[in-house]
C-alpha positions as a Python dict, from the first residue, in 0.01 Angstrom:
ca = {
    (1, 'M'): (0, 0, 0),
    (2, 'L'): (103, 356, -70),
    (3, 'I'): (-12, 651, 137),
    (4, 'S'): (21, 1024, 77),
    (5, 'Q'): (-123, 1351, 191),
    (6, 'I'): (-303, 1608, -23),
    (7, 'R'): (-437, 1956, 55),
    (8, 'R'): (-793, 2053, -3),
    (9, 'P'): (-867, 2385, -156),
    (10, 'D'): (-914, 2524, 197),
    (11, 'G'): (-567, 2401, 295),
    (12, 'Q'): (-675, 2115, 519),
    (13, 'L'): (-496, 1783, 482),
    (14, 'Q'): (-646, 1463, 355),
    (15, 'V'): (-485, 1121, 355),
    (16, 'V'): (-488, 924, 30),
    (17, 'A'): (-417, 547, -4),
    (18, 'R'): (-376, 308, -293),
    (19, 'D'): (-281, -43, -366),
    (20, 'G'): (-268, -3, -749),
    (21, 'A'): (-331, 282, -992),
    (22, 'E'): (-645, 423, -829),
    (23, 'A'): (-592, 643, -530),
    (24, 'A'): (-878, 739, -288),
    (25, 'V'): (-921, 949, 21),
    (26, 'V'): (-920, 763, 355),
    (27, 'R'): (-1240, 847, 528),
    (28, 'G'): (-1218, 1034, 855),
    (29, 'A'): (-842, 1059, 854),
    (30, 'A'): (-714, 1404, 952),
    (31, 'S'): (-353, 1333, 874),
    (32, 'T'): (-99, 1056, 835),
    (33, 'Y'): (28, 1146, 1179),
    (34, 'A'): (-315, 1099, 1337),
    (35, 'L'): (-361, 763, 1156),
    (36, 'A'): (-24, 646, 1286),
    (37, 'Q'): (-114, 742, 1633),
    (38, 'E'): (-439, 554, 1606),
    (39, 'A'): (-256, 247, 1480),
    (40, 'I'): (-5, 254, 1773),
    (41, 'A'): (-294, 300, 2026),
    (42, 'A'): (-482, 8, 1882),
    (43, 'G'): (-185, -217, 1844),
    (44, 'Q'): (-255, -252, 1475),
    (45, 'G'): (-77, -185, 1146),
    (46, 'L'): (-149, 116, 921),
    (47, 'T'): (-316, -103, 658),
    (48, 'Q'): (-561, -241, 921),
    (49, 'V'): (-649, 111, 1042),
    (50, 'I'): (-695, 234, 693),
    (51, 'A'): (-920, -64, 612),
    (52, 'A'): (-1127, 18, 915),
    (53, 'H'): (-1168, 377, 809),
    (54, 'G'): (-1252, 283, 449),
    (55, 'L'): (-1184, 470, 127),
    (56, 'G'): (-1393, 749, -8),
    (57, 'E'): (-1373, 949, -327),
    (58, 'A'): (-1115, 871, -586),
    (59, 'V'): (-857, 1133, -660),
    (60, 'D'): (-623, 1208, -950),
    (61, 'L'): (-295, 1197, -747),
    (62, 'M'): (-66, 1284, -1047),
    (63, 'G'): (-292, 1574, -1136),
    (64, 'L'): (-288, 1702, -773),
    (65, 'L'): (95, 1671, -772),
    (66, 'E'): (120, 1874, -1086),
    (67, 'A'): (-115, 2134, -935),
    (68, 'G'): (110, 2162, -619),
    (69, 'R'): (-149, 2015, -384),
    (70, 'V'): (45, 1708, -277),
    (71, 'A'): (202, 1767, 63),
    (72, 'L'): (472, 1580, 239),
    (73, 'P'): (342, 1229, 311),
    (74, 'I'): (373, 1295, 684),
    (75, 'T'): (394, 1617, 880),
    (76, 'H'): (394, 1703, 1255),
    (77, 'P'): (165, 1956, 1410),
    (78, 'D'): (478, 2120, 1557),
    (79, 'P'): (753, 2115, 1290),
    (80, 'A'): (1015, 2129, 1561),
    (81, 'H'): (920, 1770, 1656),
    (82, 'L'): (993, 1624, 1310),
    (83, 'H'): (1357, 1524, 1273),
    (84, 'I'): (1544, 1477, 951),
    (85, 'T'): (1869, 1282, 981),
    (86, 'G'): (2078, 1040, 770),
    (87, 'T'): (2359, 802, 745),
    (88, 'G'): (2638, 783, 485),
    (89, 'L'): (2890, 537, 341),
    (90, 'T'): (2619, 263, 375),
    (91, 'H'): (2596, 152, 14),
    (92, 'L'): (2826, -78, -192),
    (93, 'G'): (3017, 161, -423),
    (94, 'S'): (2934, 471, -215),
    (95, 'A'): (3293, 505, -88),
    (96, 'S'): (3442, 569, -437),
    (97, 'A'): (3269, 911, -487),
    (98, 'R'): (3335, 1013, -125),
    (99, 'D'): (3698, 897, -135),
    (100, 'A'): (3766, 1109, -449),
    (101, 'M'): (3622, 1412, -261),
    (102, 'H'): (3830, 1331, 50),
    (103, 'A'): (4147, 1209, -122),
    (104, 'S'): (4439, 1150, 107),
    (105, 'L'): (4753, 1360, 42),
    (106, 'S'): (4981, 1109, 208),
    (107, 'G'): (4976, 852, -69),
    (108, 'A'): (4750, 597, -228),
    (109, 'E'): (4860, 325, 11),
    (110, 'T'): (4698, 520, 294),
    (111, 'L'): (4328, 467, 348),
    (112, 'T'): (4122, 788, 392),
    (113, 'D'): (3893, 815, 690),
    (114, 'S'): (3605, 763, 442),
    (115, 'M'): (3747, 430, 316),
    (116, 'K'): (3818, 325, 677),
    (117, 'M'): (3447, 390, 768),
    (118, 'F'): (3321, 210, 456),
    (119, 'R'): (3544, -90, 532),
    (120, 'M'): (3410, -105, 885),
    (121, 'G'): (3058, -129, 745),
    (122, 'L'): (3157, -405, 514),
    (123, 'E'): (3301, -596, 794),
    (124, 'A'): (3050, -540, 1068),
    (125, 'G'): (2746, -355, 933),
    (126, 'R'): (2518, -652, 884),
    (127, 'P'): (2507, -833, 1217),
    (128, 'A'): (2288, -1135, 1290),
    (129, 'A'): (1926, -1067, 1396),
    (130, 'G'): (1917, -917, 1746),
    (131, 'R'): (2292, -826, 1752),
    (132, 'V'): (2451, -489, 1726),
    (133, 'G'): (2689, -409, 1441),
    (134, 'V'): (2930, -122, 1391),
    (135, 'Q'): (2791, 225, 1392),
    (136, 'P'): (2780, 423, 1064),
    (137, 'E'): (2852, 778, 977),
    (138, 'W'): (2555, 989, 1098),
    (139, 'F'): (2441, 1336, 1040),
    (140, 'Y'): (2165, 1579, 1126),
    (141, 'K'): (1980, 1779, 856),
    (142, 'G'): (1714, 1972, 1034),
    (143, 'N'): (1358, 1954, 1162),
    (144, 'G'): (1025, 2002, 1001),
    (145, 'H'): (1105, 2363, 903),
    (146, 'A'): (1364, 2209, 662),
    (147, 'A'): (1120, 1958, 509),
    (148, 'V'): (1021, 2054, 157),
    (149, 'A'): (706, 1916, -6),
    (150, 'P'): (730, 1738, -337),
    (151, 'G'): (736, 1994, -623),
    (152, 'A'): (851, 2273, -397),
    (153, 'P'): (1193, 2437, -441),
    (154, 'L'): (1505, 2314, -252),
    (155, 'V'): (1674, 2635, -160),
    (156, 'A'): (2053, 2672, -152),
    (157, 'P'): (2120, 2948, 105),
    (158, 'E'): (2322, 3259, 23),
    (159, 'F'): (2639, 3116, 179),
    (160, 'A'): (2616, 2780, 0),
    (161, 'E'): (2892, 2676, -238),
    (162, 'D'): (2678, 2414, -400),
    (163, 'G'): (2337, 2254, -401),
    (164, 'G'): (2320, 1896, -523),
    (165, 'E'): (2082, 1605, -513),
    (166, 'E'): (2127, 1272, -326),
    (167, 'P'): (1870, 1011, -422),
    (168, 'E'): (1796, 801, -118),
    (169, 'I'): (1547, 583, 60),
    (170, 'A'): (1402, 734, 377),
    (171, 'G'): (1251, 547, 679),
    (172, 'I'): (949, 723, 828),
    (173, 'Y'): (893, 671, 1205),
    (174, 'L'): (664, 789, 1488),
    (175, 'I'): (767, 745, 1850),
    (176, 'G'): (495, 579, 2059),
    (177, 'P'): (388, 687, 2410),
    (178, 'D'): (630, 445, 2574),
    (179, 'G'): (928, 565, 2365),
    (180, 'T'): (911, 278, 2107),
    (181, 'P'): (994, 372, 1754),
    (182, 'H'): (728, 258, 1503),
    (183, 'R'): (807, 250, 1139),
    (184, 'L'): (529, 370, 912),
    (185, 'G'): (715, 274, 598),
    (186, 'W'): (959, 396, 337),
    (187, 'A'): (982, 691, 94),
    (188, 'L'): (1199, 833, -178),
    (189, 'G'): (1416, 1111, -44),
    (190, 'N'): (1632, 1388, -181),
    (191, 'E'): (1901, 1447, 76),
    (192, 'F'): (1998, 1782, -74),
    (193, 'S'): (2359, 1877, 20),
    (194, 'D'): (2648, 2114, -37),
    (195, 'H'): (2920, 1887, -185),
    (196, 'I'): (3177, 2166, -252),
    (197, 'T'): (3171, 2262, 117),
    (198, 'E'): (3215, 1889, 219),
    (199, 'R'): (3499, 1854, -28),
    (200, 'V'): (3712, 2133, 131),
    (201, 'N'): (3743, 1923, 450),
    (202, 'Y'): (3536, 1626, 562),
    (203, 'L'): (3501, 1786, 907),
    (204, 'W'): (3272, 2039, 734),
    (205, 'L'): (3027, 1754, 668),
    (206, 'A'): (2798, 1879, 935),
    (207, 'H'): (2783, 2223, 768),
    (208, 'S'): (2723, 2075, 426),
    (209, 'K'): (2421, 1870, 545),
    (210, 'L'): (2233, 2155, 712),
    (211, 'R'): (2015, 2214, 414),
    (212, 'P'): (1646, 2141, 325),
    (213, 'A'): (1539, 1798, 213),
    (214, 'S'): (1234, 1650, 40),
    (215, 'F'): (1073, 1317, 67),
    (216, 'G'): (771, 1142, -79),
    (217, 'P'): (536, 1193, -251),
    (218, 'E'): (419, 856, -113),
    (219, 'I'): (510, 624, 170),
    (220, 'L'): (540, 253, 92),
    (221, 'V'): (385, 66, 379),
    (222, 'G'): (545, -271, 460),
    (223, 'A'): (877, -421, 376),
    (224, 'P'): (1087, -259, 100),
    (225, 'P'): (1232, -456, -189),
    (226, 'A'): (1570, -605, -110),
    (227, 'D'): (1698, -483, -443),
    (228, 'I'): (1578, -127, -515),
    (229, 'R'): (1660, 6, -857),
    (230, 'G'): (1571, 373, -946),
    (231, 'T'): (1671, 659, -1159),
    (232, 'S'): (1802, 1002, -1067),
    (233, 'R'): (1811, 1282, -1324),
    (234, 'I'): (1850, 1656, -1361),
    (235, 'R'): (1641, 1855, -1613),
    (236, 'R'): (1748, 2199, -1740),
    (237, 'G'): (1512, 2395, -1963),
    (238, 'G'): (1313, 2083, -2029),
    (239, 'Q'): (1623, 1881, -2138),
    (240, 'V'): (1787, 1604, -1936),
    (241, 'V'): (2142, 1714, -1861),
    (242, 'W'): (2233, 1418, -1634),
    (243, 'E'): (2067, 1080, -1571),
    (244, 'K'): (2195, 777, -1382),
    (245, 'P'): (2055, 469, -1216),
    (246, 'F'): (2082, 437, -841),
    (247, 'L'): (2072, 122, -627),
    (248, 'S'): (1944, 88, -278),
    (249, 'G'): (1790, -189, -57),
    (250, 'E'): (1987, -426, 160),
    (251, 'A'): (2110, -626, -143),
    (252, 'N'): (2317, -319, -232),
    (253, 'M'): (2417, -197, 113),
    (254, 'S'): (2709, -254, 345),
    (255, 'H'): (2485, -204, 648),
    (256, 'S'): (2141, -360, 726),
    (257, 'F'): (1846, -135, 782),
    (258, 'A'): (1805, -281, 1129),
    (259, 'N'): (2159, -187, 1219),
    (260, 'L'): (2122, 167, 1097),
    (261, 'E'): (1789, 205, 1284),
    (262, 'H'): (1945, 79, 1602),
    (263, 'H'): (2229, 329, 1582),
    (264, 'H'): (1980, 614, 1538),
    (265, 'F'): (1726, 516, 1797),
    (266, 'K'): (1974, 402, 2059),
    (267, 'Y'): (1980, 765, 2179),
    (268, 'D'): (1710, 865, 2424),
    (269, 'L'): (1690, 1200, 2256),
    (270, 'F'): (1546, 1024, 1950),
    (271, 'R'): (1279, 827, 2140),
    (272, 'Q'): (1066, 1116, 2266),
    (273, 'P'): (697, 1026, 2250),
    (274, 'G'): (503, 1186, 1966),
    (275, 'D'): (809, 1285, 1755),
    (276, 'V'): (836, 1198, 1390),
    (277, 'H'): (1163, 1088, 1232),
    (278, 'V'): (1266, 1086, 868),
    (279, 'H'): (1591, 902, 843),
    (280, 'M'): (1774, 886, 506),
    (281, 'F'): (1984, 575, 449),
    (282, 'G'): (2247, 694, 200),
    (283, 'T'): (2331, 662, -159),
    (284, 'A'): (2607, 564, -404),
    (285, 'T'): (2502, 801, -685),
    (286, 'L'): (2561, 1176, -714),
    (287, 'S'): (2568, 1403, -1019),
    (288, 'F'): (2836, 1599, -839),
    (289, 'A'): (3068, 1296, -852),
    (290, 'D'): (3020, 1302, -1233),
    (291, 'G'): (3128, 1661, -1254),
    (292, 'I'): (2783, 1812, -1279),
    (293, 'R'): (2697, 2132, -1102),
    (294, 'A'): (2327, 2202, -1065),
    (295, 'L'): (2215, 2544, -1160),
    (296, 'D'): (1927, 2767, -1043),
    (297, 'G'): (1608, 2643, -1195),
    (298, 'D'): (1729, 2289, -1260),
    (299, 'I'): (1476, 2019, -1164),
    (300, 'F'): (1585, 1710, -963),
    (301, 'E'): (1387, 1395, -1035),
    (302, 'I'): (1408, 1073, -837),
    (303, 'E'): (1202, 764, -908),
    (304, 'A'): (1199, 400, -821),
    (305, 'A'): (952, 120, -884),
    (306, 'S'): (738, 29, -579),
    (307, 'F'): (769, 383, -435),
    (308, 'G'): (490, 547, -625),
    (309, 'L'): (505, 885, -790),
    (310, 'P'): (845, 1035, -866),
    (311, 'L'): (994, 1301, -635),
    (312, 'K'): (1059, 1622, -818),
    (313, 'N'): (1200, 1950, -681),
    (314, 'P'): (1345, 2253, -855),
    (315, 'L'): (1668, 2412, -731),
    (316, 'R'): (1657, 2767, -612),
    (317, 'R'): (1988, 2945, -532),
    (318, 'L'): (1976, 3256, -323),
    (319, 'P'): (2217, 3537, -429),
    (320, 'A'): (2555, 3518, -250),
    (321, 'T'): (2622, 3767, 19),
    (322, 'E'): (2910, 3841, 258),
    (323, 'R'): (2688, 3999, 512),
    (324, 'A'): (2757, 3864, 865),
    (325, 'M'): (2479, 3740, 1083),
    (326, 'Q'): (2413, 3987, 1366),
    (327, 'V'): (2324, 3874, 1710),
    (328, 'Q'): (2128, 4118, 1914),
    (329, 'P'): (2233, 4137, 2286),
    (330, 'L'): (1955, 4173, 2544),
}
Protein backbone atom coordinates (compact mmCIF):
# COMPACT_ATOMS: atom_id res chain seq x y z
CA MET A 1 0.00 0.00 0.00
CA LEU A 2 1.07 3.57 -0.74
CA ILE A 3 -0.14 6.52 1.34
CA SER A 4 0.20 10.23 0.77
CA GLN A 5 -1.27 13.54 1.87
CA ILE A 6 -3.02 16.12 -0.27
CA ARG A 7 -4.34 19.56 0.51
CA ARG A 8 -7.96 20.50 -0.06
CA PRO A 9 -8.68 23.89 -1.62
CA ASP A 10 -9.15 25.24 1.93
CA GLY A 11 -5.66 24.04 2.89
CA GLN A 12 -6.75 21.16 5.12
CA LEU A 13 -4.95 17.84 4.82
CA GLN A 14 -6.49 14.64 3.51
CA VAL A 15 -4.85 11.20 3.52
CA VAL A 16 -4.84 9.24 0.27
CA ALA A 17 -4.19 5.50 -0.07
CA ARG A 18 -3.79 3.15 -3.02
CA ASP A 19 -2.81 -0.43 -3.73
CA GLY A 20 -2.71 0.01 -7.49
CA ALA A 21 -3.29 2.82 -9.95
CA GLU A 22 -6.45 4.21 -8.34
CA ALA A 23 -5.97 6.49 -5.33
CA ALA A 24 -8.76 7.42 -2.92
CA VAL A 25 -9.22 9.54 0.18
CA VAL A 26 -9.14 7.70 3.51
CA ARG A 27 -12.43 8.49 5.25
CA GLY A 28 -12.20 10.36 8.53
CA ALA A 29 -8.38 10.63 8.50
CA ALA A 30 -7.19 14.09 9.49
CA SER A 31 -3.53 13.31 8.67
CA THR A 32 -1.00 10.52 8.31
CA TYR A 33 0.27 11.50 11.76
CA ALA A 34 -3.19 10.99 13.28
CA LEU A 35 -3.62 7.64 11.51
CA ALA A 36 -0.25 6.43 12.81
CA GLN A 37 -1.14 7.47 16.35
CA GLU A 38 -4.41 5.58 16.02
CA ALA A 39 -2.57 2.47 14.80
CA ILE A 40 -0.13 2.56 17.73
CA ALA A 41 -2.95 3.02 20.25
CA ALA A 42 -4.88 0.08 18.75
CA GLY A 43 -1.85 -2.17 18.40
CA GLN A 44 -2.58 -2.51 14.69
CA GLY A 45 -0.80 -1.86 11.42
CA LEU A 46 -1.51 1.12 9.20
CA THR A 47 -3.19 -1.03 6.55
CA GLN A 48 -5.61 -2.41 9.14
CA VAL A 49 -6.49 1.06 10.41
CA ILE A 50 -6.97 2.37 6.86
CA ALA A 51 -9.21 -0.61 6.03
CA ALA A 52 -11.31 0.14 9.11
CA HIS A 53 -11.72 3.76 8.03
CA GLY A 54 -12.52 2.80 4.45
CA LEU A 55 -11.83 4.68 1.25
CA GLY A 56 -13.94 7.50 -0.11
CA GLU A 57 -13.75 9.54 -3.29
CA ALA A 58 -11.14 8.70 -5.91
CA VAL A 59 -8.54 11.37 -6.66
CA ASP A 60 -6.17 12.08 -9.53
CA LEU A 61 -2.96 11.99 -7.54
CA MET A 62 -0.71 12.85 -10.49
CA GLY A 63 -2.93 15.77 -11.40
CA LEU A 64 -2.86 17.03 -7.82
CA LEU A 65 0.92 16.69 -7.77
CA GLU A 66 1.22 18.78 -10.91
CA ALA A 67 -1.15 21.34 -9.36
CA GLY A 68 1.05 21.65 -6.25
CA ARG A 69 -1.54 20.14 -3.91
CA VAL A 70 0.42 17.08 -2.79
CA ALA A 71 1.97 17.70 0.61
CA LEU A 72 4.72 15.81 2.37
CA PRO A 73 3.40 12.29 3.09
CA ILE A 74 3.72 12.94 6.82
CA THR A 75 3.93 16.17 8.79
CA HIS A 76 3.93 17.01 12.49
CA PRO A 77 1.59 19.58 14.07
CA ASP A 78 4.74 21.17 15.53
CA PRO A 79 7.47 21.12 12.85
CA ALA A 80 10.18 21.28 15.54
CA HIS A 81 9.20 17.71 16.48
CA LEU A 82 9.94 16.26 13.04
CA HIS A 83 13.62 15.30 12.74
CA ILE A 84 15.48 14.79 9.46
CA THR A 85 18.68 12.78 9.79
CA GLY A 86 20.79 10.43 7.71
CA THR A 87 23.62 7.97 7.43
CA GLY A 88 26.38 7.87 4.82
CA LEU A 89 28.86 5.37 3.37
CA THR A 90 26.19 2.70 3.68
CA HIS A 91 25.97 1.50 0.08
CA LEU A 92 28.25 -0.72 -1.97
CA GLY A 93 30.14 1.63 -4.25
CA SER A 94 29.35 4.74 -2.22
CA ALA A 95 32.92 5.05 -0.97
CA SER A 96 34.40 5.73 -4.41
CA ALA A 97 32.72 9.13 -4.88
CA ARG A 98 33.34 10.13 -1.27
CA ASP A 99 36.96 8.96 -1.39
CA ALA A 100 37.61 11.05 -4.48
CA MET A 101 36.24 14.08 -2.63
CA HIS A 102 38.30 13.35 0.47
CA ALA A 103 41.45 12.11 -1.26
CA SER A 104 44.38 11.49 1.07
CA LEU A 105 47.48 13.60 0.44
CA SER A 106 49.81 11.06 2.01
CA GLY A 107 49.76 8.50 -0.76
CA ALA A 108 47.52 5.94 -2.38
CA GLU A 109 48.58 3.27 0.06
CA THR A 110 46.97 5.18 2.93
CA LEU A 111 43.24 4.70 3.48
CA THR A 112 41.23 7.87 3.88
CA ASP A 113 38.88 8.15 6.83
CA SER A 114 35.99 7.62 4.38
CA MET A 115 37.45 4.34 3.15
CA LYS A 116 38.12 3.22 6.72
CA MET A 117 34.49 3.92 7.63
CA PHE A 118 33.26 2.11 4.52
CA ARG A 119 35.42 -0.93 5.28
CA MET A 120 34.07 -1.04 8.84
CA GLY A 121 30.56 -1.26 7.41
CA LEU A 122 31.54 -4.04 5.02
CA GLU A 123 33.06 -6.03 7.88
CA ALA A 124 30.49 -5.44 10.62
CA GLY A 125 27.48 -3.51 9.28
CA ARG A 126 25.19 -6.50 8.81
CA PRO A 127 25.06 -8.31 12.16
CA ALA A 128 22.89 -11.35 12.88
CA ALA A 129 19.32 -10.64 13.95
CA GLY A 130 19.20 -9.19 17.44
CA ARG A 131 22.90 -8.30 17.47
CA VAL A 132 24.51 -4.86 17.22
CA GLY A 133 26.88 -4.07 14.36
CA VAL A 134 29.32 -1.24 13.82
CA GLN A 135 27.90 2.27 13.93
CA PRO A 136 27.75 4.22 10.64
CA GLU A 137 28.53 7.78 9.72
CA TRP A 138 25.55 9.83 10.97
CA PHE A 139 24.42 13.39 10.37
CA TYR A 140 21.62 15.81 11.24
CA LYS A 141 19.85 17.79 8.52
CA GLY A 142 17.17 19.72 10.33
CA ASN A 143 13.61 19.60 11.60
CA GLY A 144 10.21 20.00 9.98
CA HIS A 145 11.04 23.57 9.00
CA ALA A 146 13.64 22.11 6.58
CA ALA A 147 11.20 19.59 5.08
CA VAL A 148 10.21 20.57 1.54
CA ALA A 149 7.06 19.21 -0.12
CA PRO A 150 7.26 17.37 -3.44
CA GLY A 151 7.34 19.91 -6.25
CA ALA A 152 8.48 22.78 -4.02
CA PRO A 153 11.95 24.35 -4.42
CA LEU A 154 15.02 23.10 -2.61
CA VAL A 155 16.71 26.36 -1.64
CA ALA A 156 20.49 26.70 -1.51
CA PRO A 157 21.16 29.51 1.00
CA GLU A 158 23.20 32.59 0.15
CA PHE A 159 26.36 31.16 1.79
CA ALA A 160 26.15 27.82 -0.04
CA GLU A 161 28.93 26.77 -2.40
CA ASP A 162 26.76 24.15 -4.09
CA GLY A 163 23.35 22.53 -4.07
CA GLY A 164 23.23 18.96 -5.27
CA GLU A 165 20.82 16.04 -5.11
CA GLU A 166 21.27 12.75 -3.26
CA PRO A 167 18.70 10.10 -4.24
CA GLU A 168 17.95 7.98 -1.18
CA ILE A 169 15.41 5.80 0.57
CA ALA A 170 14.05 7.32 3.78
CA GLY A 171 12.52 5.49 6.71
CA ILE A 172 9.46 7.20 8.25
CA TYR A 173 8.91 6.74 12.00
CA LEU A 174 6.62 7.85 14.83
CA ILE A 175 7.66 7.43 18.45
CA GLY A 176 4.97 5.80 20.57
CA PRO A 177 3.86 6.90 24.05
CA ASP A 178 6.30 4.46 25.69
CA GLY A 179 9.27 5.63 23.60
CA THR A 180 9.14 2.78 21.09
CA PRO A 181 9.95 3.77 17.47
CA HIS A 182 7.26 2.63 15.02
CA ARG A 183 8.07 2.52 11.32
CA LEU A 184 5.26 3.67 9.05
CA GLY A 185 7.16 2.74 5.91
CA TRP A 186 9.60 4.01 3.32
CA ALA A 187 9.77 6.91 0.89
CA LEU A 188 11.94 8.36 -1.83
CA GLY A 189 14.17 11.11 -0.48
CA ASN A 190 16.32 13.90 -1.88
CA GLU A 191 19.00 14.48 0.75
CA PHE A 192 20.02 17.83 -0.75
CA SER A 193 23.61 18.74 0.22
CA ASP A 194 26.51 21.14 -0.42
CA HIS A 195 29.20 18.88 -1.86
CA ILE A 196 31.74 21.64 -2.53
CA THR A 197 31.72 22.62 1.13
CA GLU A 198 32.13 18.98 2.13
CA ARG A 199 35.01 18.53 -0.31
CA VAL A 200 37.05 21.33 1.31
CA ASN A 201 37.41 19.26 4.48
CA TYR A 202 35.35 16.27 5.60
CA LEU A 203 35.06 17.89 9.03
CA TRP A 204 32.72 20.36 7.34
CA LEU A 205 30.29 17.52 6.59
CA ALA A 206 27.95 18.80 9.32
CA HIS A 207 27.81 22.23 7.64
CA SER A 208 27.23 20.70 4.21
CA LYS A 209 24.23 18.71 5.43
CA LEU A 210 22.34 21.57 7.10
CA ARG A 211 20.12 22.11 4.10
CA PRO A 212 16.48 21.45 3.23
CA ALA A 213 15.39 18.00 2.11
CA SER A 214 12.36 16.53 0.38
CA PHE A 215 10.72 13.14 0.62
CA GLY A 216 7.70 11.38 -0.83
CA PRO A 217 5.33 11.96 -2.55
CA GLU A 218 4.17 8.61 -1.15
CA ILE A 219 5.07 6.26 1.70
CA LEU A 220 5.44 2.57 0.90
CA VAL A 221 3.86 0.66 3.80
CA GLY A 222 5.42 -2.72 4.57
CA ALA A 223 8.78 -4.24 3.74
CA PRO A 224 10.87 -2.57 1.02
CA PRO A 225 12.30 -4.58 -1.87
CA ALA A 226 15.74 -6.04 -1.09
CA ASP A 227 16.97 -4.79 -4.47
CA ILE A 228 15.78 -1.25 -5.17
CA ARG A 229 16.60 0.12 -8.61
CA GLY A 230 15.74 3.69 -9.46
CA THR A 231 16.75 6.61 -11.63
CA SER A 232 18.03 10.05 -10.70
CA ARG A 233 18.11 12.84 -13.26
CA ILE A 234 18.47 16.59 -13.67
CA ARG A 235 16.40 18.56 -16.17
CA ARG A 236 17.45 21.99 -17.39
CA GLY A 237 15.15 23.96 -19.65
CA GLY A 238 13.14 20.81 -20.35
CA GLN A 239 16.23 18.82 -21.38
CA VAL A 240 17.85 16.01 -19.38
CA VAL A 241 21.43 17.13 -18.65
CA TRP A 242 22.32 14.19 -16.40
CA GLU A 243 20.71 10.83 -15.68
CA LYS A 244 21.96 7.77 -13.87
CA PRO A 245 20.49 4.67 -12.21
CA PHE A 246 20.82 4.35 -8.45
CA LEU A 247 20.70 1.24 -6.32
CA SER A 248 19.46 0.82 -2.77
CA GLY A 249 17.91 -1.85 -0.59
CA GLU A 250 19.86 -4.29 1.55
CA ALA A 251 21.10 -6.26 -1.47
CA ASN A 252 23.12 -3.17 -2.39
CA MET A 253 24.14 -1.96 1.08
CA SER A 254 27.06 -2.52 3.42
CA HIS A 255 24.77 -2.02 6.44
CA SER A 256 21.41 -3.59 7.20
CA PHE A 257 18.44 -1.31 7.77
CA ALA A 258 18.06 -2.79 11.26
CA ASN A 259 21.62 -1.85 12.17
CA LEU A 260 21.18 1.70 10.90
CA GLU A 261 17.89 2.04 12.77
CA HIS A 262 19.50 0.78 15.99
CA HIS A 263 22.30 3.32 15.84
CA HIS A 264 19.82 6.15 15.36
CA PHE A 265 17.24 5.20 17.94
CA LYS A 266 19.73 4.04 20.59
CA TYR A 267 19.81 7.67 21.73
CA ASP A 268 17.11 8.64 24.24
CA LEU A 269 16.88 12.01 22.50
CA PHE A 270 15.40 10.29 19.45
CA ARG A 271 12.79 8.31 21.37
CA GLN A 272 10.64 11.17 22.61
CA PRO A 273 6.91 10.26 22.47
CA GLY A 274 5.05 11.86 19.59
CA ASP A 275 8.12 12.83 17.56
CA VAL A 276 8.36 12.01 13.86
CA HIS A 277 11.66 10.90 12.30
CA VAL A 278 12.63 10.89 8.64
CA HIS A 279 15.92 9.03 8.40
CA MET A 280 17.74 8.85 5.06
CA PHE A 281 19.84 5.75 4.48
CA GLY A 282 22.46 6.95 2.00
CA THR A 283 23.30 6.63 -1.68
CA ALA A 284 26.08 5.67 -4.06
CA THR A 285 24.98 8.01 -6.88
CA LEU A 286 25.64 11.75 -7.15
CA SER A 287 25.64 14.03 -10.18
CA PHE A 288 28.38 16.01 -8.44
CA ALA A 289 30.67 12.96 -8.57
CA ASP A 290 30.23 13.03 -12.37
CA GLY A 291 31.33 16.65 -12.59
CA ILE A 292 27.82 18.12 -12.84
CA ARG A 293 27.01 21.37 -11.08
CA ALA A 294 23.29 22.00 -10.69
CA LEU A 295 22.12 25.48 -11.66
CA ASP A 296 19.30 27.69 -10.46
CA GLY A 297 16.06 26.45 -11.98
CA ASP A 298 17.27 22.88 -12.61
CA ILE A 299 14.76 20.21 -11.65
CA PHE A 300 15.83 17.13 -9.68
CA GLU A 301 13.83 13.98 -10.41
CA ILE A 302 14.08 10.74 -8.40
CA GLU A 303 12.00 7.67 -9.14
CA ALA A 304 11.98 3.97 -8.28
CA ALA A 305 9.50 1.19 -8.87
CA SER A 306 7.38 0.31 -5.80
CA PHE A 307 7.66 3.83 -4.34
CA GLY A 308 4.87 5.45 -6.29
CA LEU A 309 5.03 8.84 -7.94
CA PRO A 310 8.45 10.37 -8.68
CA LEU A 311 9.93 13.00 -6.38
CA LYS A 312 10.59 16.24 -8.25
CA ASN A 313 11.98 19.49 -6.86
CA PRO A 314 13.45 22.54 -8.60
CA LEU A 315 16.68 24.08 -7.33
CA ARG A 316 16.57 27.68 -6.19
CA ARG A 317 19.83 29.44 -5.39
CA LEU A 318 19.75 32.60 -3.28
CA PRO A 319 22.15 35.38 -4.31
CA ALA A 320 25.52 35.19 -2.54
CA THR A 321 26.24 37.73 0.17
CA GLU A 322 29.12 38.41 2.54
CA ARG A 323 26.88 40.01 5.13
CA ALA A 324 27.56 38.63 8.59
CA MET A 325 24.76 37.38 10.79
CA GLN A 326 24.14 39.85 13.59
CA VAL A 327 23.23 38.71 17.08
CA GLN A 328 21.28 41.21 19.14
CA PRO A 329 22.32 41.36 22.82
CA LEU A 330 19.57 41.71 25.42
